[in-house]
C-alpha positions, 0 to 999 in steps of 0.5 A: 792665387790660392784656391781661386780662379783668375779674376779676369781675362786679357793682357796682364798689366802691372800697376804697382809694386809695394813697397817700391824699389829699392825696398825689398819684398815688394808685392806686384799688383796687376789689373787682374788683382784690382778686378778682384776688388769688384763686388762679388769677386773673391779677394786673391792672395795678392790683395790680401798680402798687399793690404796687410803689408800696407797696414803694417808699414803705413798705419801701425805705430813703430812701437806696435810694429816691433811687437807684431809679425805678419806672415804671408798668405803663403805661409800656412799653405806651405806649412801644411802642404804635401811634400814635393815628389823630388824633395829630400826624403824626410820620412824618418822625421816626425810630421811636426818637424817635416812641416817646420822644415818647409818654412824654417827659413821664413823666420831666419831674421825674426824671433817670434817669441819676442813678439806679442802678436803673430798674424796668419791669414789662411785660405782653405777651400776658397775661404779666407779666415785669420789666426792670431797667435798671441803672446807666444813667449809667455809661459802662463797668463799674466795679470796686471793692473788695468791702466784704464780702470774706472770704479763703477757705481754699485748698480753698474758693478752688480750688472757687470759681475752678473755677466759670464766669468771672463777667466781663461775658460775651458779648452772646450768649444761649447757653442753657447750663445745667448738669445741676444747674440743669436739675434745679432747674427746675420740672417743668412740665405739658404745658399750661404748656410750651405757654404757655411756647412760645406766650405771646410770639408773640401779634401781636394788638397789634403795635407800629408797628415790630414788623415791622422789629424782628426783622431789626434785633435778629438780631445781638442775638438773645440775652441773656447767660445765666447759670451763676453762683449766688446764694450769699452765701458766694460773694459774700464770696469775691470780692475785687471787685464790679462795677457795669456798665450792663446791662438785666436781664430777669426772667421766671418763664416762660423762654420766648422771648428778650426781645432786642426789649424790650432793644433798645427800652429801649436806644433809649429811653435814647439819646433820653432822654439826647439830650433831657436832656443835649443830646448823643448817647450810644450805649446799644448792646449793647457799652455796655449788655449785656442779661442774662437771670438765672436766677430762681425760676420759676412752676409754674402758669398764673397767677402771673407777676404775683406773681413780678414783685412778688416779684422787685422786693421781693427786690431791695429787701430784698437788693440784689445786691452785684455785677453780674458777668454772667452771674448765677444767682438761683435761690436768691433767695427760697424758693419757699414764699414764693410760696404765701402772697404773694397772701394777704399782698397781699390782707390788706395791702389790707384793712388799709389799707382799714380804716385809711383808712375810720377816718380818713375817719370821724374827719374827717367825710368819707364819699367817697373819691377817684374812680379816675384815668382812664387818660390821667392814669396814662399821663402820670405816673410811678408813683413821685413823684420823691424829693429827696435 
């Protein structure tokens, strides 16, 4: 697992492989992984990757799947990892290219710049959060008529126009919060406040460029913060919608800024573009903004991974119609949904296990697939490419 202790003790029993053979890239789920879905436990990488793959293959329409890509939870870890001691000496290369070399095979079958959305689950200091790279192929914001536009009454239009402007915003993360937004935030315990303040400061596993990154990021030390609202009526009141290159950081504990993550992903895209397109293109903050939407927040110590899964599921279920920044997604899904999320995933795993066991028995087989080694996981994408 990534940065987490094993979830249980005793013999490890393979429950299922998803998707099952002969499909490639199956994820092995064991009884230890299932234990991570108990209340109070941290989700491990297996549960994260399993459910993301399930959502992508089973819940996403094909036309949406073609324009989306989901990386394994190992992707960002590998991208930002220290070089192995026995690795080929690449010290003469810029740090951005050294990082890209670690994951260059992960996109050998996919062109990221043909995708609208790239999902990157990230675990740092035992905390899960999500980065979504939006419209990396666009060179600038694209405004088009809103197909859902419904002219409003004069009174309502005045109310809407008095709300904060939903333009691209500045690339400064000014943490401006209205009184209403502050009141809607979860009431954290003192212990949870300490986690919020400290979880991003763990330097036990620094990347090879961590020491130099802070100064380089200082001019981009914040992301566009939000003061809009996720209100379907408001979306229909806008005559235009916006598609623009941006990186959204969705974090269920609003703690430290994630400017370093945004910078790392921008640099990855620059090298990926150069490798795939044979030319150079800037993905700097003027070209691709970083934004930290206000999203539903966890009210305990352990549900960060569950929220990451729900962010992706909600994005699949109800795609954002417009990418005006900043944005507020506090009403994206009801908090009550999170109370049953662990049980839903657990029941899904047990249901798939029963189906696979019946299929194996009917075919006369008794042995499942063995767990893939980490090297296999690190050299392959979570989601196989889908041809349009």
